[in-house]
PDB file of N, CA, C and O in Angstrom:
ATOM      1  N   MET A   1     -44.936 -33.222  56.693  1.00  0.00           N
ATOM      2  CA  MET A   1     -44.321 -32.199  56.082  1.00  0.00           C
ATOM      3  C   MET A   1     -45.202 -31.070  55.837  1.00  0.00           C
ATOM      4  O   MET A   1     -46.404 -31.259  55.649  1.00  0.00           O
ATOM      5  N   THR A   2     -44.673 -29.877  55.825  1.00  0.00           N
ATOM      6  CA  THR A   2     -45.330 -28.588  55.599  1.00  0.00           C
ATOM      7  C   THR A   2     -44.473 -27.522  54.602  1.00  0.00           C
ATOM      8  O   THR A   2     -43.262 -27.392  54.780  1.00  0.00           O
ATOM      9  N   THR A   3     -45.048 -26.904  53.733  1.00  0.00           N
ATOM     10  CA  THR A   3     -44.677 -26.096  52.981  1.00  0.00           C
ATOM     11  C   THR A   3     -45.092 -24.605  53.179  1.00  0.00           C
ATOM     12  O   THR A   3     -46.311 -24.439  53.233  1.00  0.00           O
ATOM     13  N   ILE A   4     -44.231 -23.357  53.312  1.00  0.00           N
ATOM     14  CA  ILE A   4     -44.619 -22.435  53.328  1.00  0.00           C
ATOM     15  C   ILE A   4     -43.733 -21.583  52.584  1.00  0.00           C
ATOM     16  O   ILE A   4     -42.549 -21.851  52.382  1.00  0.00           O
ATOM     17  N   LYS A   5     -44.336 -20.532  52.171  1.00  0.00           N
ATOM     18  CA  LYS A   5     -43.331 -19.523  51.019  1.00  0.00           C
ATOM     19  C   LYS A   5     -42.616 -18.644  51.692  1.00  0.00           C
ATOM     20  O   LYS A   5     -43.019 -18.131  52.736  1.00  0.00           O
ATOM     21  N   GLY A   6     -41.408 -18.375  51.115  1.00  0.00           N
ATOM     22  CA  GLY A   6     -40.489 -17.466  51.765  1.00  0.00           C
ATOM     23  C   GLY A   6     -39.738 -16.622  50.799  1.00  0.00           C
ATOM     24  O   GLY A   6     -40.192 -16.765  49.664  1.00  0.00           O
ATOM     25  N   LEU A   7     -38.726 -15.779  50.867  1.00  0.00           N
ATOM     26  CA  LEU A   7     -38.196 -15.031  50.135  1.00  0.00           C
ATOM     27  C   LEU A   7     -36.620 -14.933  50.484  1.00  0.00           C
ATOM     28  O   LEU A   7     -36.237 -14.402  51.527  1.00  0.00           O
ATOM     29  N   TYR A   8     -35.696 -15.512  49.487  1.00  0.00           N
ATOM     30  CA  TYR A   8     -33.878 -15.378  50.121  1.00  0.00           C
ATOM     31  C   TYR A   8     -33.604 -14.328  49.172  1.00  0.00           C
ATOM     32  O   TYR A   8     -33.834 -14.242  47.966  1.00  0.00           O
ATOM     33  N   GLU A   9     -32.979 -13.434  50.121  1.00  0.00           N
ATOM     34  CA  GLU A   9     -32.441 -12.121  49.466  1.00  0.00           C
ATOM     35  C   GLU A   9     -31.314 -11.741  50.251  1.00  0.00           C
ATOM     36  O   GLU A   9     -31.581 -11.479  51.424  1.00  0.00           O
ATOM     37  N   ASP A  10     -30.128 -11.645  49.903  1.00  0.00           N
ATOM     38  CA  ASP A  10     -29.054 -11.236  50.187  1.00  0.00           C
ATOM     39  C   ASP A  10     -28.357 -11.932  51.360  1.00  0.00           C
ATOM     40  O   ASP A  10     -27.809 -11.317  52.274  1.00  0.00           O
ATOM     41  N   GLY A  11     -28.422 -13.226  51.261  1.00  0.00           N
ATOM     42  CA  GLY A  11     -28.207 -14.314  52.345  1.00  0.00           C
ATOM     43  C   GLY A  11     -29.080 -14.390  53.463  1.00  0.00           C
ATOM     44  O   GLY A  11     -28.713 -15.022  54.454  1.00  0.00           O
ATOM     45  N   GLN A  12     -30.521 -13.658  53.429  1.00  0.00           N
ATOM     46  CA  GLN A  12     -31.191 -13.953  54.528  1.00  0.00           C
ATOM     47  C   GLN A  12     -32.474 -14.689  53.921  1.00  0.00           C
ATOM     48  O   GLN A  12     -32.726 -14.561  52.723  1.00  0.00           O
ATOM     49  N   VAL A  13     -33.169 -15.352  54.641  1.00  0.00           N
ATOM     50  CA  VAL A  13     -34.531 -16.183  54.327  1.00  0.00           C
ATOM     51  C   VAL A  13     -35.653 -15.481  55.136  1.00  0.00           C
ATOM     52  O   VAL A  13     -35.539 -15.398  56.359  1.00  0.00           O
ATOM     53  N   THR A  14     -36.578 -15.046  54.585  1.00  0.00           N
ATOM     54  CA  THR A  14     -37.692 -14.230  55.028  1.00  0.00           C
ATOM     55  C   THR A  14     -39.087 -15.186  55.007  1.00  0.00           C
ATOM     56  O   THR A  14     -39.556 -15.469  53.905  1.00  0.00           O
ATOM     57  N   LEU A  15     -39.579 -15.557  55.922  1.00  0.00           N
ATOM     58  CA  LEU A  15     -40.922 -16.660  55.698  1.00  0.00           C
ATOM     59  C   LEU A  15     -42.010 -15.471  55.205  1.00  0.00           C
ATOM     60  O   LEU A  15     -42.073 -14.360  55.730  1.00  0.00           O
ATOM     61  N   LEU A  16     -42.652 -15.821  54.355  1.00  0.00           N
ATOM     62  CA  LEU A  16     -43.746 -15.087  54.091  1.00  0.00           C
ATOM     63  C   LEU A  16     -45.203 -15.249  54.786  1.00  0.00           C
ATOM     64  O   LEU A  16     -46.167 -14.483  54.782  1.00  0.00           O
ATOM     65  N   GLU A  17     -45.006 -16.603  55.421  1.00  0.00           N
ATOM     66  CA  GLU A  17     -46.249 -17.115  56.004  1.00  0.00           C
ATOM     67  C   GLU A  17     -45.835 -17.414  57.490  1.00  0.00           C
ATOM     68  O   GLU A  17     -44.631 -17.491  57.736  1.00  0.00           O
ATOM     69  N   ILE A  18     -46.629 -17.563  58.360  1.00  0.00           N
ATOM     70  CA  ILE A  18     -46.377 -18.186  59.533  1.00  0.00           C
ATOM     71  C   ILE A  18     -46.399 -19.777  59.635  1.00  0.00           C
ATOM     72  O   ILE A  18     -47.346 -20.459  59.243  1.00  0.00           O
ATOM     73  N   PRO A  19     -45.225 -20.287  60.214  1.00  0.00           N
ATOM     74  CA  PRO A  19     -45.115 -21.779  59.766  1.00  0.00           C
ATOM     75  C   PRO A  19     -46.368 -22.436  61.137  1.00  0.00           C
ATOM     76  O   PRO A  19     -46.390 -21.967  62.275  1.00  0.00           O
ATOM     77  N   PRO A  20     -47.066 -23.291  60.770  1.00  0.00           N
ATOM     78  CA  PRO A  20     -47.818 -23.901  61.793  1.00  0.00           C
ATOM     79  C   PRO A  20     -47.118 -24.838  62.652  1.00  0.00           C
ATOM     80  O   PRO A  20     -47.739 -25.820  63.060  1.00  0.00           O
ATOM     81  N   VAL A  21     -45.867 -24.657  62.989  1.00  0.00           N
ATOM     82  CA  VAL A  21     -45.135 -25.896  63.943  1.00  0.00           C
ATOM     83  C   VAL A  21     -44.880 -24.959  65.019  1.00  0.00           C
ATOM     84  O   VAL A  21     -45.060 -23.742  64.995  1.00  0.00           O
ATOM     85  N   LYS A  22     -44.390 -25.758  66.072  1.00  0.00           N
ATOM     86  CA  LYS A  22     -44.133 -24.974  67.158  1.00  0.00           C
ATOM     87  C   LYS A  22     -42.751 -26.130  67.526  1.00  0.00           C
ATOM     88  O   LYS A  22     -42.743 -27.331  67.258  1.00  0.00           O
ATOM     89  N   GLY A  23     -41.566 -25.277  68.260  1.00  0.00           N
ATOM     90  CA  GLY A  23     -40.557 -25.977  68.992  1.00  0.00           C
ATOM     91  C   GLY A  23     -39.452 -25.952  67.583  1.00  0.00           C
ATOM     92  O   GLY A  23     -39.747 -25.372  66.539  1.00  0.00           O
ATOM     93  N   SER A  24     -38.332 -26.594  67.769  1.00  0.00           N
ATOM     94  CA  SER A  24     -37.114 -26.694  66.831  1.00  0.00           C
ATOM     95  C   SER A  24     -37.656 -27.441  66.082  1.00  0.00           C
ATOM     96  O   SER A  24     -38.473 -28.255  66.514  1.00  0.00           O
ATOM     97  N   LYS A  25     -37.322 -27.355  64.677  1.00  0.00           N
ATOM     98  CA  LYS A  25     -37.797 -28.286  63.412  1.00  0.00           C
ATOM     99  C   LYS A  25     -36.704 -28.322  62.295  1.00  0.00           C
ATOM    100  O   LYS A  25     -36.194 -27.272  61.906  1.00  0.00           O
ATOM    101  N   LYS A  26     -36.382 -29.426  61.828  1.00  0.00           N
ATOM    102  CA  LYS A  26     -35.279 -29.325  60.678  1.00  0.00           C
ATOM    103  C   LYS A  26     -36.012 -28.753  59.649  1.00  0.00           C
ATOM    104  O   LYS A  26     -37.237 -28.752  59.772  1.00  0.00           O
ATOM    105  N   VAL A  27     -35.451 -28.209  58.545  1.00  0.00           N
ATOM    106  CA  VAL A  27     -36.284 -27.709  57.418  1.00  0.00           C
ATOM    107  C   VAL A  27     -35.239 -27.964  56.371  1.00  0.00           C
ATOM    108  O   VAL A  27     -34.048 -28.240  56.517  1.00  0.00           O
ATOM    109  N   LEU A  28     -36.136 -27.769  55.004  1.00  0.00           N
ATOM    110  CA  LEU A  28     -35.489 -28.054  53.814  1.00  0.00           C
ATOM    111  C   LEU A  28     -35.673 -26.829  53.005  1.00  0.00           C
ATOM    112  O   LEU A  28     -36.796 -26.330  53.082  1.00  0.00           O
ATOM    113  N   ILE A  29     -34.833 -26.255  52.266  1.00  0.00           N
ATOM    114  CA  ILE A  29     -34.944 -24.989  51.428  1.00  0.00           C
ATOM    115  C   ILE A  29     -35.014 -25.178  49.661  1.00  0.00           C
ATOM    116  O   ILE A  29     -34.122 -25.703  48.995  1.00  0.00           O
ATOM    117  N   THR A  30     -35.855 -24.807  49.307  1.00  0.00           N
ATOM    118  CA  THR A  30     -35.839 -25.004  47.832  1.00  0.00           C
ATOM    119  C   THR A  30     -35.853 -23.789  46.845  1.00  0.00           C
ATOM    120  O   THR A  30     -36.783 -22.982  46.846  1.00  0.00           O
ATOM    121  N   PHE A  31     -34.871 -23.705  46.077  1.00  0.00           N
ATOM    122  CA  PHE A  31     -34.677 -22.504  45.544  1.00  0.00           C
ATOM    123  C   PHE A  31     -35.655 -22.482  44.202  1.00  0.00           C
ATOM    124  O   PHE A  31     -35.385 -23.343  43.364  1.00  0.00           O
ATOM    125  N   ILE A  32     -36.639 -21.691  43.941  1.00  0.00           N
ATOM    126  CA  ILE A  32     -37.414 -21.902  42.679  1.00  0.00           C
ATOM    127  C   ILE A  32     -37.144 -20.803  41.784  1.00  0.00           C
ATOM    128  O   ILE A  32     -37.179 -19.661  42.241  1.00  0.00           O
ATOM    129  N   GLU A  33     -36.901 -20.986  40.666  1.00  0.00           N
ATOM    130  CA  GLU A  33     -36.699 -20.090  39.619  1.00  0.00           C
ATOM    131  C   GLU A  33     -37.990 -19.158  39.520  1.00  0.00           C
ATOM    132  O   GLU A  33     -39.021 -19.587  40.038  1.00  0.00           O
ATOM    133  N   GLU A  34     -38.006 -17.953  38.912  1.00  0.00           N
ATOM    134  CA  GLU A  34     -39.211 -17.127  38.848  1.00  0.00           C
ATOM    135  C   GLU A  34     -40.216 -17.734  37.699  1.00  0.00           C
ATOM    136  O   GLU A  34     -41.443 -17.641  37.740  1.00  0.00           O
ATOM    137  N   ASN A  35     -39.594 -18.257  36.857  1.00  0.00           N
ATOM    138  CA  ASN A  35     -40.467 -18.836  35.556  1.00  0.00           C
ATOM    139  C   ASN A  35     -41.134 -20.340  35.852  1.00  0.00           C
ATOM    140  O   ASN A  35     -41.831 -20.911  35.013  1.00  0.00           O
ATOM    141  N   GLU A  36     -40.843 -20.861  37.075  1.00  0.00           N
ATOM    142  CA  GLU A  36     -41.466 -22.008  37.606  1.00  0.00           C
ATOM    143  C   GLU A  36     -42.618 -21.973  37.955  1.00  0.00           C
ATOM    144  O   GLU A  36     -42.707 -22.550  39.039  1.00  0.00           O
ATOM    145  N   ASN A  37     -43.846 -21.493  37.517  1.00  0.00           N
ATOM    146  CA  ASN A  37     -45.063 -21.402  37.701  1.00  0.00           C
ATOM    147  C   ASN A  37     -45.724 -22.601  38.070  1.00  0.00           C
ATOM    148  O   ASN A  37     -46.634 -22.552  38.897  1.00  0.00           O
ATOM    149  N   GLU A  38     -45.381 -23.647  37.564  1.00  0.00           N
ATOM    150  CA  GLU A  38     -46.290 -24.933  37.915  1.00  0.00           C
ATOM    151  C   GLU A  38     -45.833 -25.254  39.200  1.00  0.00           C
ATOM    152  O   GLU A  38     -46.663 -25.440  40.090  1.00  0.00           O
ATOM    153  N   VAL A  39     -44.343 -25.369  39.480  1.00  0.00           N
ATOM    154  CA  VAL A  39     -44.051 -25.549  40.989  1.00  0.00           C
ATOM    155  C   VAL A  39     -44.722 -25.013  42.024  1.00  0.00           C
ATOM    156  O   VAL A  39     -45.077 -25.618  43.035  1.00  0.00           O
ATOM    157  N   LEU A  40     -44.957 -23.473  41.684  1.00  0.00           N
ATOM    158  CA  LEU A  40     -45.661 -22.775  42.721  1.00  0.00           C
ATOM    159  C   LEU A  40     -47.220 -22.993  42.627  1.00  0.00           C
ATOM    160  O   LEU A  40     -47.776 -22.884  43.721  1.00  0.00           O
ATOM    161  N   ARG A  41     -47.987 -23.256  41.643  1.00  0.00           N
ATOM    162  CA  ARG A  41     -49.014 -23.990  41.635  1.00  0.00           C
ATOM    163  C   ARG A  41     -49.318 -25.282  42.357  1.00  0.00           C
ATOM    164  O   ARG A  41     -50.387 -25.533  42.913  1.00  0.00           O
ATOM    165  N   SER A  42     -48.269 -26.070  42.289  1.00  0.00           N
ATOM    166  CA  SER A  42     -48.626 -27.501  42.979  1.00  0.00           C
ATOM    167  C   SER A  42     -48.313 -27.264  44.583  1.00  0.00           C
ATOM    168  O   SER A  42     -48.649 -28.136  45.384  1.00  0.00           O
ATOM    169  N   ILE A  43     -47.642 -26.024  45.038  1.00  0.00           N
ATOM    170  CA  ILE A  43     -47.339 -25.794  46.160  1.00  0.00           C
ATOM    171  C   ILE A  43     -48.810 -25.279  46.777  1.00  0.00           C
ATOM    172  O   ILE A  43     -49.273 -25.822  47.780  1.00  0.00           O
ATOM    173  N   SER A  44     -49.359 -24.415  46.238  1.00  0.00           N
ATOM    174  CA  SER A  44     -50.634 -23.987  46.333  1.00  0.00           C
ATOM    175  C   SER A  44     -51.489 -24.972  46.569  1.00  0.00           C
ATOM    176  O   SER A  44     -52.155 -24.914  47.602  1.00  0.00           O
ATOM    177  N   LEU A  45     -51.624 -25.894  45.815  1.00  0.00           N
ATOM    178  CA  LEU A  45     -52.485 -27.005  45.686  1.00  0.00           C
ATOM    179  C   LEU A  45     -52.442 -28.092  46.935  1.00  0.00           C
ATOM    180  O   LEU A  45     -53.442 -28.686  47.336  1.00  0.00           O
ATOM    181  N   THR A  46     -51.222 -28.235  47.434  1.00  0.00           N
ATOM    182  CA  THR A  46     -50.838 -29.123  48.263  1.00  0.00           C
ATOM    183  C   THR A  46     -51.014 -28.411  49.703  1.00  0.00           C
ATOM    184  O   THR A  46     -51.082 -29.207  50.640  1.00  0.00           O
ATOM    185  N   SER A  47     -51.085 -27.254  49.979  1.00  0.00           N
ATOM    186  CA  SER A  47     -51.416 -26.616  51.074  1.00  0.00           C
ATOM    187  C   SER A  47     -52.813 -26.495  51.207  1.00  0.00           C
ATOM    188  O   SER A  47     -53.226 -26.427  52.364  1.00  0.00           O
ATOM    189  N   SER A  48     -53.838 -26.442  50.069  1.00  0.00           N
ATOM    190  CA  SER A  48     -55.143 -26.261  50.199  1.00  0.00           C
ATOM    191  C   SER A  48     -55.745 -27.782  50.060  1.00  0.00           C
ATOM    192  O   SER A  48     -56.974 -27.827  50.122  1.00  0.00           O
ATOM    193  N   THR A  49     -55.170 -28.845  49.910  1.00  0.00           N
ATOM    194  CA  THR A  49     -55.848 -30.174  49.784  1.00  0.00           C
ATOM    195  C   THR A  49     -56.654 -30.542  50.888  1.00  0.00           C
ATOM    196  O   THR A  49     -57.711 -31.152  50.725  1.00  0.00           O
ATOM    197  N   LYS A  50     -56.177 -30.175  52.127  1.00  0.00           N
ATOM    198  CA  LYS A  50     -57.037 -30.499  53.427  1.00  0.00           C
ATOM    199  C   LYS A  50     -58.439 -29.761  53.627  1.00  0.00           C
ATOM    200  O   LYS A  50     -59.398 -30.340  54.138  1.00  0.00           O
ATOM    201  N   GLU A  51     -58.492 -28.174  53.098  1.00  0.00           N
ATOM    202  CA  GLU A  51     -59.470 -27.832  52.996  1.00  0.00           C
ATOM    203  C   GLU A  51     -60.472 -28.363  52.020  1.00  0.00           C
ATOM    204  O   GLU A  51     -61.684 -28.484  52.199  1.00  0.00           O
ATOM    205  N   PHE A  52     -59.774 -28.658  50.965  1.00  0.00           N
ATOM    206  CA  PHE A  52     -60.825 -29.147  49.503  1.00  0.00           C
ATOM    207  C   PHE A  52     -61.150 -30.207  50.359  1.00  0.00           C
ATOM    208  O   PHE A  52     -62.180 -29.913  50.965  1.00  0.00           O
ATOM    209  N   LYS A  53     -60.723 -31.320  50.677  1.00  0.00           N
ATOM    210  CA  LYS A  53     -61.321 -32.598  51.233  1.00  0.00           C
ATOM    211  C   LYS A  53     -62.742 -32.169  52.156  1.00  0.00           C
ATOM    212  O   LYS A  53     -63.913 -32.421  51.874  1.00  0.00           O
ATOM    213  N   GLN A  54     -62.233 -31.484  53.266  1.00  0.00           N
ATOM    214  CA  GLN A  54     -63.176 -31.138  53.908  1.00  0.00           C
ATOM    215  C   GLN A  54     -64.363 -30.554  53.193  1.00  0.00           C
ATOM    216  O   GLN A  54     -65.477 -30.861  53.619  1.00  0.00           O
ATOM    217  N   TYR A  55     -64.276 -29.860  52.300  1.00  0.00           N
ATOM    218  CA  TYR A  55     -65.324 -29.015  51.399  1.00  0.00           C
ATOM    219  C   TYR A  55     -66.125 -30.178  50.674  1.00  0.00           C
ATOM    220  O   TYR A  55     -67.331 -30.059  50.457  1.00  0.00           O
ATOM    221  N   LEU A  56     -65.513 -31.141  50.363  1.00  0.00           N
ATOM    222  CA  LEU A  56     -66.252 -32.484  49.577  1.00  0.00           C
ATOM    223  C   LEU A  56     -66.742 -33.019  50.333  1.00  0.00           C
ATOM    224  O   LEU A  56     -67.634 -33.772  49.942  1.00  0.00           O
ATOM    225  N   SER A  57     -66.511 -32.967  51.586  1.00  0.00           N
ATOM    226  CA  SER A  57     -67.109 -34.370  52.335  1.00  0.00           C
ATOM    227  C   SER A  57     -68.462 -33.126  53.122  1.00  0.00           C
ATOM    228  O   SER A  57     -69.275 -33.686  53.857  1.00  0.00           O
ATOM    229  N   ASP A  58     -68.576 -32.054  52.996  1.00  0.00           N
ATOM    230  CA  ASP A  58     -69.650 -31.435  53.557  1.00  0.00           C
ATOM    231  C   ASP A  58     -70.745 -31.368  52.933  1.00  0.00           C
ATOM    232  O   ASP A  58     -70.870 -30.763  51.868  1.00  0.00           O
ATOM    233  N   SER A  59     -71.781 -32.061  53.599  1.00  0.00           N
ATOM    234  CA  SER A  59     -73.012 -32.329  52.671  1.00  0.00           C
ATOM    235  C   SER A  59     -73.525 -30.977  52.409  1.00  0.00           C
ATOM    236  O   SER A  59     -73.855 -30.788  51.239  1.00  0.00           O
ATOM    237  N   ASN A  60     -73.665 -30.027  53.190  1.00  0.00           N
ATOM    238  CA  ASN A  60     -73.910 -28.524  53.121  1.00  0.00           C
ATOM    239  C   ASN A  60     -73.527 -27.896  51.827  1.00  0.00           C
ATOM    240  O   ASN A  60     -74.157 -26.989  51.284  1.00  0.00           O
ATOM    241  N   GLU A  61     -72.446 -28.453  51.381  1.00  0.00           N
ATOM    242  CA  GLU A  61     -71.827 -27.908  50.137  1.00  0.00           C
ATOM    243  C   GLU A  61     -72.334 -28.792  48.955  1.00  0.00           C
ATOM    244  O   GLU A  61     -71.886 -28.530  47.839  1.00  0.00           O
ATOM    245  N   ASP A  62     -73.154 -29.733  49.082  1.00  0.00           N
ATOM    246  CA  ASP A  62     -73.333 -30.309  47.994  1.00  0.00           C
ATOM    247  C   ASP A  62     -74.378 -29.857  47.385  1.00  0.00           C
ATOM    248  O   ASP A  62     -75.468 -29.746  47.948  1.00  0.00           O
ATOM    249  N   LEU A  63     -74.076 -29.427  45.691  1.00  0.00           N
ATOM    250  CA  LEU A  63     -75.301 -28.781  45.016  1.00  0.00           C
ATOM    251  C   LEU A  63     -76.271 -29.590  44.687  1.00  0.00           C
ATOM    252  O   LEU A  63     -77.168 -28.948  44.141  1.00  0.00           O
ATOM    253  N   TYR A  64     -76.565 -30.994  44.790  1.00  0.00           N
ATOM    254  CA  TYR A  64     -77.698 -31.496  44.215  1.00  0.00           C
ATOM    255  C   TYR A  64     -78.242 -32.062  45.754  1.00  0.00           C
ATOM    256  O   TYR A  64     -79.115 -32.930  45.732  1.00  0.00           O
ATOM    257  N   GLN A  65     -77.788 -31.630  46.942  1.00  0.00           N
ATOM    258  CA  GLN A  65     -78.877 -32.006  48.074  1.00  0.00           C
ATOM    259  C   GLN A  65     -80.286 -31.622  47.727  1.00  0.00           C
ATOM    260  O   GLN A  65     -81.058 -32.569  47.878  1.00  0.00           O
ATOM    261  N   GLU A  66     -80.872 -30.476  47.292  1.00  0.00           N
ATOM    262  CA  GLU A  66     -82.076 -30.255  46.936  1.00  0.00           C
ATOM    263  C   GLU A  66     -82.721 -30.998  46.062  1.00  0.00           C
ATOM    264  O   GLU A  66     -83.919 -31.253  46.181  1.00  0.00           O
ATOM    265  N   TYR A  67     -81.984 -31.418  45.094  1.00  0.00           N
ATOM    266  CA  TYR A  67     -82.708 -32.354  43.858  1.00  0.00           C
ATOM    267  C   TYR A  67     -82.810 -33.603  44.628  1.00  0.00           C
ATOM    268  O   TYR A  67     -83.874 -34.215  44.537  1.00  0.00           O
ATOM    269  N   LEU A  68     -81.718 -34.159  45.494  1.00  0.00           N
ATOM    270  CA  LEU A  68     -82.065 -35.384  45.782  1.00  0.00           C
ATOM    271  C   LEU A  68     -83.166 -35.598  46.870  1.00  0.00           C
ATOM    272  O   LEU A  68     -83.547 -36.729  47.171  1.00  0.00           O
ATOM    273  N   LYS A  69     -83.674 -34.432  47.461  1.00  0.00           N
ATOM    274  CA  LYS A  69     -84.630 -34.531  48.309  1.00  0.00           C
ATOM    275  C   LYS A  69     -85.949 -34.696  47.651  1.00  0.00           C
ATOM    276  O   LYS A  69     -86.946 -34.920  48.338  1.00  0.00           O
ATOM    277  N   LYS A  70     -85.999 -34.620  46.644  1.00  0.00           N
ATOM    278  CA  LYS A  70     -87.137 -34.491  45.722  1.00  0.00           C
ATOM    279  C   LYS A  70     -87.432 -35.817  45.701  1.00  0.00           C
ATOM    280  O   LYS A  70     -88.372 -36.229  45.022  1.00  0.00           O
TER     281      LYS A  70
END
């Protein structure tokens, strides 16, 4: 499952991001109230989880590498 941002206005849905899928796919559309900032934050966190896990597993990004070598 992939979540991307979009905007619904006057009966039209406009995608604000390019979907990372090909071909025909079923979709679910969730309408979010403007004041639901917590929902928007969780969507952002979900989309960045893969990149964050890669960052954590990258030994070049480990702040303690120099300390551990001593």
